[in-house]
C-alpha distance (Angstrom), angle and dihedral (degrees) to the residues before:
residue distance angle dihedral
M1 . . .
E2 3.74 . .
D3 3.77 131.6 .
L4 3.78 110.9 -140.3
G5 3.77 113.1 -152.6
V6 3.82 125.2 -151.1
D7 3.79 119.5 -141.7
A8 3.81 124.7 -136.6
P9 2.92 138.1 -45.0
A10 3.78 87.0 72.9
P11 3.76 114.2 -119.1
R12 3.76 125.0 -131.8
L13 3.77 131.0 -146.2
V14 3.74 128.9 -105.5
A15 3.80 105.3 -144.8
P16 3.77 118.7 -99.4
G17 3.77 108.2 -89.2
A18 3.81 94.8 53.1
T19 3.77 111.4 122.3
H20 3.75 128.3 -124.9
R21 3.80 98.0 -123.8
N22 3.82 107.3 -99.0
Q23 3.78 102.7 -47.9
L24 3.78 122.0 134.0
L25 3.77 97.8 -99.4
A26 3.79 103.4 140.3
D27 3.76 108.0 116.2
P28 3.78 110.0 -118.2
G29 3.76 89.4 -152.7
E30 3.79 94.4 57.8
G31 3.76 118.0 57.4
S32 3.78 101.9 -22.5
I33 3.75 140.5 55.9
G34 3.78 96.9 -132.7
P35 3.79 139.3 12.6
T36 3.79 115.6 -67.1
T37 3.77 135.5 -176.6
V38 3.79 93.5 -123.4
P39 3.82 108.0 134.8
T40 3.77 110.1 -100.2
P41 3.82 124.1 -156.2
V42 3.80 107.8 -110.4
F43 3.77 140.9 154.8
Q44 3.79 120.1 -111.6
V45 3.79 131.7 -156.5
V46 3.80 110.8 -131.9
G47 3.79 116.4 -161.6
P48 3.80 134.1 173.6
E49 3.79 93.0 -78.1
G50 3.79 95.9 50.4
P51 3.76 136.6 -86.6
E52 3.77 117.4 -22.9
P53 3.78 110.5 -167.7
E54 3.75 113.5 -128.8
P55 3.82 107.9 -128.4
Y56 3.77 105.0 -127.8
D57 3.75 125.9 -165.9
P58 3.83 118.8 -140.7
G59 3.80 94.5 -96.7
T60 3.80 91.2 54.5
L61 3.80 91.6 46.4
R62 3.78 90.0 54.8
A63 3.79 91.3 52.0
T64 3.83 93.2 44.4
R65 3.78 92.5 54.2
R66 3.79 91.1 54.4
I67 3.82 100.0 44.7
A68 3.79 119.5 71.5
G69 3.79 133.4 173.2
S70 3.79 98.4 42.8
D71 3.80 118.4 -165.5
G72 3.76 96.1 -166.0
P73 3.78 144.6 37.9
P74 3.79 121.0 -70.4
H75 3.77 94.0 -104.1
H76 3.81 86.7 72.9
L77 3.79 88.1 68.0
E78 3.76 113.8 95.4
R79 3.78 110.5 -108.1
E80 3.76 120.4 -148.6
H81 3.77 108.4 -155.7
P82 3.79 112.3 -176.4
V83 3.79 104.0 -111.0
T84 3.77 118.0 -174.0
H85 3.79 110.0 -143.8
R86 3.76 92.9 -162.0
K87 3.79 97.9 -179.5
G88 3.78 94.1 46.2
N89 3.79 92.3 47.5
L90 3.79 91.6 47.8
V91 3.80 90.4 49.7
A92 3.81 89.7 51.4
I93 3.81 91.0 54.5
V94 3.81 91.6 47.3
V95 3.83 92.0 48.5
A96 3.81 91.9 49.5
A97 3.80 90.7 49.7
A98 3.82 91.6 45.6
A99 3.81 90.1 53.1
T100 3.79 87.9 66.4
G101 3.83 93.5 52.7
P102 3.83 100.7 86.0
A103 3.80 92.3 48.9
L104 3.79 91.5 47.7
A105 3.80 90.3 50.4
L106 3.81 91.6 50.2
R107 3.79 92.3 50.7
I108 3.81 94.3 46.6
S109 3.82 92.2 48.4
D110 3.83 91.8 41.9
T111 3.81 89.8 -128.6
H112 3.81 118.7 163.1
P113 3.82 111.2 -154.5
A114 3.80 126.5 -166.4
P115 3.84 112.4 -70.2
V116 3.81 96.9 -107.5
L117 3.81 93.3 46.0
G118 3.79 91.0 44.3
S119 3.80 91.9 51.0
F120 3.80 90.2 51.5
V121 3.82 95.9 46.2
F122 3.79 96.3 45.0
G123 3.80 92.1 39.4
L124 3.81 88.8 53.4
A125 3.80 88.8 51.4
V126 3.80 90.7 51.6
V127 3.82 90.3 51.4
G128 3.82 92.9 48.0
A129 3.80 92.6 46.9
A130 3.80 91.0 46.5
F131 3.82 90.5 55.5
L132 3.81 90.2 50.7
L133 3.80 89.7 49.4
A134 3.80 92.5 49.6
W135 3.82 94.2 49.2
G136 3.79 93.4 45.0
A137 3.79 92.5 47.6
E138 3.81 91.3 49.9
A139 3.80 91.1 53.3
L140 3.81 87.9 49.1
E141 3.81 87.6 69.1
L142 3.81 87.9 78.6
D143 3.80 91.0 67.5
V144 3.81 105.6 38.6
S145 3.80 137.5 45.3
K146 3.78 116.0 -72.0
G147 3.80 94.8 -118.8
L148 3.79 92.8 47.6
A149 3.80 90.0 44.4
L150 3.80 90.8 56.1
A151 3.80 90.6 49.0
V152 3.81 92.7 47.0
L153 3.81 91.4 44.6
A154 3.78 90.2 51.3
L155 3.82 91.8 46.6
I156 3.79 93.4 49.0
A157 3.79 92.9 43.0
V158 3.81 92.0 57.8
L159 3.82 93.2 43.9
P160 3.84 91.3 103.7
E161 3.79 89.5 54.8
Y162 3.82 90.1 48.0
A163 3.80 89.6 52.5
V164 3.81 93.6 52.0
D165 3.81 93.1 43.8
F166 3.79 92.6 47.5
T167 3.81 90.2 49.0
F168 3.80 91.3 57.6
A169 3.82 92.8 40.9
Y170 3.81 90.3 51.7
K171 3.81 92.4 48.5
A172 3.79 88.5 48.7
G173 3.79 87.6 66.4
D174 3.83 87.8 73.8
N175 3.80 99.7 27.8
P176 3.83 110.4 21.9
D177 3.81 95.1 165.8
K178 3.81 92.7 61.3
F179 3.81 105.1 31.3
A180 3.83 106.7 29.7
P181 3.83 92.2 72.6
L182 3.82 90.6 49.1
A183 3.82 93.0 54.2
L184 3.78 90.4 57.3
A185 3.82 92.8 39.6
N186 3.80 91.0 63.6
M187 3.81 91.4 46.8
T188 3.81 96.5 48.4
G189 3.80 92.7 44.7
G190 3.80 92.6 49.2
N191 3.80 92.5 48.2
R192 3.78 94.6 50.9
L193 3.81 92.9 43.1
L194 3.81 91.4 52.5
I195 3.80 93.2 56.0
G196 3.79 102.2 31.1
V197 3.80 95.5 46.9
G198 3.81 107.8 12.9
W199 3.79 101.7 47.9
S200 3.80 91.8 39.7
L201 3.81 94.3 50.0
V202 3.81 93.1 53.8
V203 3.80 91.8 54.5
L204 3.80 96.7 41.5
L205 3.82 95.2 46.5
A206 3.80 92.2 48.3
A207 3.82 91.0 48.3
W208 3.80 90.7 50.2
K209 3.81 91.1 49.9
I210 3.81 93.5 49.0
R211 3.80 92.9 48.7
R212 3.79 91.7 46.6
I213 3.80 90.3 53.7
A214 3.79 91.3 48.9
R215 3.81 93.3 47.1
E216 3.79 100.9 41.9
R217 3.82 97.1 41.3
G218 3.77 97.0 49.6
Y219 3.79 101.0 -106.5
S220 3.78 122.4 148.7
G221 3.76 133.6 -176.3
E222 3.75 132.1 55.2
V223 3.79 119.1 -6.8
D224 3.80 118.4 -161.2
T225 3.80 108.6 -147.0
E226 3.79 96.1 164.9
V227 3.81 115.7 120.1
H228 3.80 112.4 -131.7
L229 3.79 123.8 -164.6
S230 3.78 116.7 -147.2
R231 3.79 120.1 -110.7
P232 3.84 96.0 -100.2
H233 3.80 88.2 63.7
S234 3.80 87.0 71.8
I235 3.81 83.9 86.2
E236 3.81 93.2 62.3
I237 3.80 92.8 42.5
A238 3.82 93.7 49.2
F239 3.81 94.5 48.7
L240 3.80 91.0 43.8
A241 3.80 89.0 51.9
V242 3.82 92.2 52.0
A243 3.82 92.5 46.4
T244 3.80 90.9 46.6
L245 3.79 93.5 51.0
Y246 3.80 89.3 50.4
S247 3.80 90.7 48.2
L248 3.81 89.4 62.4
S249 3.81 87.2 70.4
L250 3.82 94.0 56.3
P251 3.83 96.8 77.7
L252 3.81 89.3 54.1
R253 3.80 91.1 69.3
H254 3.79 133.7 59.1
R255 3.80 96.1 -134.5
L256 3.79 139.5 45.1
T257 3.80 97.9 -130.2
L258 3.79 138.7 -157.1
F259 3.78 89.1 -129.1
P260 2.89 125.5 64.0
D261 3.84 98.4 -3.6
A262 3.82 103.3 49.3
V263 3.81 94.1 36.1
I264 3.80 95.1 49.8
L265 3.81 97.3 41.8
V266 3.82 96.2 45.5
A267 3.82 90.0 45.3
L268 3.81 89.2 52.5
F269 3.79 90.3 53.5
L270 3.81 92.5 49.4
L271 3.81 91.6 49.3
Y272 3.79 89.5 49.2
L273 3.80 91.3 49.5
V274 3.81 92.0 50.4
R275 3.80 92.1 50.3
V276 3.80 97.8 48.0
S277 3.82 91.7 44.3
R278 3.81 88.9 67.3
A279 3.79 92.2 65.8
P280 3.82 113.3 107.1
A281 3.77 121.3 -111.3
G282 3.78 115.8 -90.1
E283 3.78 135.9 -170.4
P284 3.82 105.0 -92.9
H285 3.79 124.6 -141.7
L286 3.79 102.6 -124.5
V287 3.79 120.8 -168.7
G288 3.79 134.8 -175.4
P289 3.82 118.8 -10.3
A290 3.82 91.0 -6.6
Q291 3.80 87.7 61.7
L292 3.80 90.0 53.4
I293 3.81 91.4 50.7
G294 3.80 90.8 46.7
S295 3.81 91.1 55.1
L296 3.82 91.7 63.7
S297 3.78 122.7 97.6
V298 3.80 114.8 -85.1
S299 3.80 96.1 -102.4
R300 3.82 94.7 43.8
R301 3.79 91.5 45.0
R302 3.80 93.0 52.3
M303 3.80 92.7 47.1
T304 3.81 90.9 47.6
V305 3.80 92.9 48.9
A306 3.81 92.0 47.4
A307 3.81 91.9 48.6
M308 3.82 92.7 48.5
L309 3.79 93.9 48.1
I310 3.81 94.4 46.4
F311 3.81 93.7 45.1
A312 3.81 92.9 47.4
A313 3.81 92.6 46.4
V314 3.82 91.0 52.0
I315 3.81 91.1 49.5
I316 3.80 91.5 50.1
V317 3.81 92.4 49.2
L318 3.81 90.6 49.6
S319 3.81 94.1 45.0
A320 3.81 103.5 39.3
E321 3.81 98.2 78.4
P322 3.84 98.3 44.6
F323 3.81 89.7 43.2
A324 3.80 91.5 52.1
E325 3.81 93.0 44.6
G326 3.80 90.9 46.2
L327 3.80 91.5 55.2
V328 3.80 91.9 51.9
E329 3.82 93.5 46.5
S330 3.82 92.1 43.5
G331 3.78 89.8 55.3
S332 3.79 90.7 55.0
E333 3.81 92.7 44.8
L334 3.81 96.0 47.4
G335 3.78 97.1 37.0
I336 3.82 92.4 -116.2
D337 3.79 121.7 137.2
E338 3.82 105.3 -99.0
F339 3.80 88.9 -148.8
L340 3.82 90.8 62.8
L341 3.81 92.9 46.8
V342 3.80 91.7 51.8
Q343 3.80 93.8 42.2
W344 3.81 97.3 51.5
L345 3.80 113.4 11.4
A346 3.81 96.7 48.8
P347 3.85 95.4 49.7
L348 3.80 90.7 43.8
A349 3.81 89.5 56.8
S350 3.80 96.0 43.0
E351 3.81 97.8 43.5
S352 3.81 100.8 38.4
P353 3.85 94.6 94.4
E354 3.79 91.7 52.1
L355 3.79 90.9 49.6
V356 3.82 90.8 48.5
V357 3.82 91.8 51.6
A358 3.82 91.3 48.1
C359 3.81 90.5 50.3
L360 3.81 91.1 50.7
F361 3.81 89.2 53.3
A362 3.81 89.5 49.3
L363 3.81 92.9 51.7
R364 3.81 88.7 51.8
L365 3.83 87.9 49.7
N366 3.80 91.9 -117.0
T367 3.79 89.7 128.5
N368 3.80 91.8 151.3
A369 3.81 90.1 68.1
G370 3.81 95.1 36.7
L371 3.79 97.9 51.2
G372 3.81 92.7 32.2
T373 3.80 92.0 60.2
L374 3.81 91.9 49.9
V375 3.81 91.9 49.0
S376 3.80 89.5 50.5
S377 3.81 89.5 50.4
K378 3.78 89.1 53.0
V379 3.82 89.4 54.4
N380 3.81 88.3 52.2
Q381 3.78 93.0 50.7
W382 3.79 96.5 48.4
T383 3.81 95.3 44.5
L384 3.80 118.3 26.0
L385 3.82 98.3 22.5
V386 3.81 97.4 47.3
G387 3.81 92.4 38.6
S388 3.81 92.3 51.8
L389 3.81 96.9 54.2
P390 3.84 97.0 78.5
I391 3.82 89.3 45.2
V392 3.81 92.2 54.4
F393 3.81 89.4 44.2
L394 3.82 90.8 54.7
I395 3.83 92.9 46.4
A396 3.81 88.6 54.0
G397 3.79 90.8 57.0
G398 3.77 98.7 -92.7
S399 3.77 125.9 142.8
S400 3.80 118.6 -68.4
A401 3.80 85.8 -135.5
G402 3.80 88.3 77.7
L403 3.80 143.3 -108.8
P404 3.82 109.1 -37.3
L405 3.82 119.7 -119.5
D406 3.79 120.7 -154.6
D407 3.80 123.5 -157.6
L408 3.81 93.4 -92.2
Q409 3.81 92.0 52.4
R410 3.78 92.0 49.2
E411 3.81 89.9 52.4
E412 3.82 91.0 47.6
L413 3.81 90.6 49.0
F414 3.81 90.7 49.9
L415 3.81 91.7 50.3
T416 3.82 92.3 46.5
A417 3.81 92.9 47.3
A418 3.82 91.5 47.5
Q419 3.81 91.7 51.8
S420 3.80 88.8 50.2
V421 3.82 91.0 50.7
F422 3.81 90.3 54.0
A423 3.82 92.4 46.5
V424 3.81 91.8 50.5
A425 3.80 90.5 47.6
V426 3.81 89.2 54.6
L427 3.82 90.1 50.7
M428 3.81 95.0 51.6
S429 3.80 88.2 100.0
R430 3.84 90.0 46.9
S431 3.80 88.8 -117.8
I432 3.79 141.6 90.9
D433 3.78 124.3 -161.2
V434 3.80 128.7 -159.1
R435 3.79 95.0 -96.0
E436 3.79 91.9 52.0
A437 3.81 90.9 47.7
L438 3.80 90.7 50.6
G439 3.79 88.7 49.0
L440 3.81 91.5 54.0
F441 3.80 91.4 47.4
F442 3.81 99.1 45.2
L443 3.79 93.6 45.2
F444 3.81 89.1 51.8
I445 3.80 96.4 45.2
S446 3.82 93.0 42.9
Q447 3.80 91.8 54.2
F448 3.80 90.2 44.7
I449 3.83 91.8 53.9
L450 3.80 94.2 42.6
G451 3.79 90.6 50.8
G452 3.79 89.3 55.8
V453 3.81 100.7 45.5
L454 3.80 105.4 34.0
P455 3.80 119.6 92.6
E456 3.79 114.4 -95.6
D457 3.80 94.0 -114.6
I458 3.83 94.2 62.1
R459 3.81 100.3 37.6
Q460 3.79 89.1 91.2
Y461 3.81 90.5 62.0
E462 3.81 90.7 45.1
R463 3.82 92.5 55.0
I464 3.79 93.5 46.3
G465 3.81 92.2 43.9
V466 3.81 94.0 51.9
A467 3.82 89.9 46.1
I468 3.81 90.8 53.7
L469 3.82 89.5 48.4
Y470 3.82 89.3 53.7
L471 3.82 90.5 51.7
V472 3.81 93.2 48.2
L473 3.81 90.9 50.5
A474 3.80 89.8 46.8
F475 3.81 90.7 53.5
W476 3.81 89.9 50.4
M477 3.83 91.5 49.3
I478 3.81 91.7 49.7
L479 3.80 90.7 52.0
R480 3.80 90.4 47.0
Q481 3.80 93.1 50.5
R482 3.81 99.1 29.5
S483 3.80 93.0 130.0
S484 3.83 89.3 63.0
V485 3.81 97.6 51.4
V486 3.81 101.7 78.3
P487 3.85 95.6 41.3
M488 3.80 90.4 48.5
F489 3.81 93.9 52.0
R490 3.81 91.1 43.1
D491 3.80 91.2 53.2
G492 3.79 92.9 42.6
I493 3.79 97.8 50.0
R494 3.82 111.9 16.8
T495 3.81 113.2 22.2
P496 3.84 112.4 94.8
V497 3.79 109.8 -103.3
H498 3.80 94.0 -125.6
Q499 3.81 89.3 59.9
L500 3.78 90.6 52.9
S501 3.79 88.9 51.8
H502 3.78 99.1 51.5
E503 3.78 107.4 27.4
E504 3.77 121.7 87.6
P505 3.83 111.4 -98.6
T506 3.77 118.3 -113.6
P507 3.80 110.7 -105.6
S508 3.78 111.2 -102.9
S509 3.73 122.0 -114.6
G510 3.77 97.9 -142.3
T511 3.75 121.2 134.8
P512 3.79 112.5 -105.2
A513 3.75 117.7 -114.0
């Protein structure tokens, strides 16, 4: 970050709301898919010879929009020039690739280490490959539409979780009593982690950054820390809402079936993919190693992205089964419930790169991209991932009646679906404020702690009780934001995508933090 000073004569401020002539200043990451000529509130420096517009980069524009009542000139505002740390980014790519080396060596030599060591080595490979996938998928945004890029990024980012889930679902074909619960354990843990930690972190980190800018650079007045999703993200929210409502029916049955479950959920994902693919291409906001890859020539960039994605996918395929088996065997060896290891440790390893990328976006105040990617990942998990499990189970020789669900899995599905209902209810206004983010986090962490300390015989009531609390809060949020529900579904399902891209978004009705 650099602080640009302004020499005498001292400038003065034009009030926020003045427009920067007719330059393309609207931030494509906040409220639109591409640059527009819609007037954007900015500060101007006015000298003796007239107004001289201050050229603001997107990060500064985001901060300016959120900070009102300035006491000083605009050069006191922190400026966030995109600086490419080429060596650091290159080192990060090399380290991620090197993390996959031990696992690759073990697979090539057909060596079988001790369960705990094997879990660590293959888990490390999954993390390294997941980072490579995330960076490659981000750079892919330069070559495809923004909406499709977000969907593809989300799909690729959860590929490690798919691999682990599919491993357990495939093994359940031969031993459903042991492995069917583990397939759903990984899915429910990953879903709840994504919302309870991922969504909350994006909002809280962005709020901290905004307040730090206001405090350290001498600004006073109102500070907007609410995270707003642009209007095109109504598509993700609408499809997530439909998938979530359907997911409430899953705990009512004793099997995850090919029909209607797999058919409906996979069809929802395909419809979602078709809709977001119609969005026009936009200039992405690349950070870290993805920024380095994006700076390459077109041909070199495409070859690099293809090589990274293929290499990472191969590593994940080779590592998923020994990682999954290692977790189960480690649980037995260490006396830890294998269900808990699969439910929390596996998703933490597979989703950590995606969470890191989202946090980087949040710290650069590109919360639209950070939260948008996590919402898209949630759509993936509730549609394609869940819908694919009975298909994999059948391919492995399991019953055509579907993947069996025991009582614990039905309770976990109910809790996961209820959390998703509450999260979607919060997003009906396409915004999340700090209090709502804290609510998502503390509800998640409280249930996590209670599930670990309560006696086994009352955990069932704890899971059901927390799920009911989520549903009650969701009902309250829907009532509170009821005026946003119909417009959000209309935009998400019916409004032509090009209108979502170019029209001004409707102001959200969220409560300021």
